[in-house]
N, C-alpha and C positions, 0 to 999 in steps of 0.2 A: 362748330356744324349747326345745321340745324336739324331739327327734330326726327325726318324723314330719311335723313342721308345715316348711311352706314361705311365704315374706312374697310377697306379689302380685308384686312384684318379679321372685322367682325364678321364679315357674310362667311369666310373661310373657315373661321369656329365655328359657328350656328350649321352651315355644310357639313362638319366635321359628326358633329351633334346627331345631326338628324340622319345619317349615312352609316353610323355606329347604332344606331338605335333600331334602323331599317333592316341592316345586314342580318340579324338573328331570324326576323319572319321573311324577310325576300329570300333571302336561302332555302329555305325550307320551302315556298310559295314555288322557287321556279322548278321547273320541270327537268332540265337537262342539269341543274348544279347537285351534288351530291348531300345527302341531309348529316351527314358527318363526315369527320376525317375517317380514310381506310385505315385498317388495322393493320398494326407496326410488321406484321410477316409478308405482307400481300404486297404483289407485285410493282401497283402503283403509288406504294406507300413512300416517303423521301428515306434514303439510311438513316439510322440513328448513330449520331456521334457521342462517345463517349466526353467529358472535359477533358480529362488527363489526353485524350487523342490530339483535342484541339491544341493543347500548351506543348507538343512534341514536333520539330522540326520532322517532314518525311524524310526517311534513309535513302530513297532513291533520285532524291535531288541533286543533281550535279550542277557544281557552281564552276564559273569562268577564269576565277582565280587559283592559280594553281600555289601550291603550300608545301612548305618542305619544314617540319621539326614545328609546326605550327605557325609559321612565319611567311608573310608574301615576298617576293622577289624584291618588293620596295622595302620592307621592314629590315630585312639581311642587310642590306645594301648601308641603309640607314644607321643601323649598328655598327657596323665595320668601320662605316665615314668618320662616326664618332668617334672613336675609339683612337683611331687614328690620327684624327683631326687633333683631338687632346695630347694625345703623345707628340707629334711634330709641336706642338706650342711648348710643353713642358721641356724637351730636347732643346731647342730656342732658348727657352730662358735659360737651362743648365748652361749651355753654351755662352752667354752672356754674362753671366755670374761666373766663370772662371775665367775671361775674358780681364775682367773689371780685379780677381783678385792677384794674377798676376800680374798688374798696372799698382795696386795697393803692396803687394811685395814686396817689388823693385824698390818701394821708395821708402819703406818705413824699414826703422831698427828692429832687428827680432830677438833683442835682449829687453824688452818690454815687459817681461814677469816679475814678480817680485819674488825673491826666494822666502820658504819654506817659514810659517811663523809670525812673519812680518804683512801686518796688514797694506795691501797692495791698494791704493786711491785708482779710482774706476776710469779715469782719465789716464790713466798709465794701462788702461788694458790694450790690447795688442786691436790694430785697427782691423784686422781681417777675418775678428771673432765671427761678425754678424754674417761677411761673405761665406765662411768656413760653414757656418751653421745652416744658410740658404742653400747652399750648395749641398750639404749632408741630405737635407729632405729634399730637394729638386733628383737629387739620384733615388731615393726612396720612391719618389713619385714615377720617376723614368721607368722602372723595376716594378710597381706593381701596376702601370699600363702595359707595358711587356706582358706582364703574365695573364693581364685583362684580355689582352691580343690571343694570346695564346689559347687559354681556354674559349673562347668565341669561336677561334679557326676549329677547335677540337670539338667543339659544341656543333658545327656546321659540317665537319667531316660524321660526325656520328647522324645528320638527321638527313645526310646526303644532299647536301645545297650544293650546286655547282658553282664553279671557281669563277664565272661570269656576274654570279651575285653577291660574289665578293669583293667588288672592285669599290 
């Protein structure tokens, strides 16, 4: 840049400094402008607001979203759909495991356990042990999810959630 040229930013900054310096003297010299801020109690003074009031939401404000039990319609539906989806998946897995157990149980010899006191070889363990363990865990999970669904239904009843929100 040449010596006589300034950028718009420089001119803006210089103008702000000049205005700030003149504002005190210009306000006092102009006939229509008040010399100082009006007193706090006067009708032309802006209302004073405490900091604590600024940090709170006004109590008279109404929102368009309807809430029941602290949750909206979409949140209630999502909660019910999540539990029902997990329950359906777990019931399907339990059914598959039971069908597989029926196939294995029909083809395996039921006398594969060793008598007490005799070390049994792991290869001679019943083939359906893994499936029985899985089925036991899956049944426990189905029971837990059914209880969770009942608890959610009770919570929705206490909150006054309509049946349409539970789909």
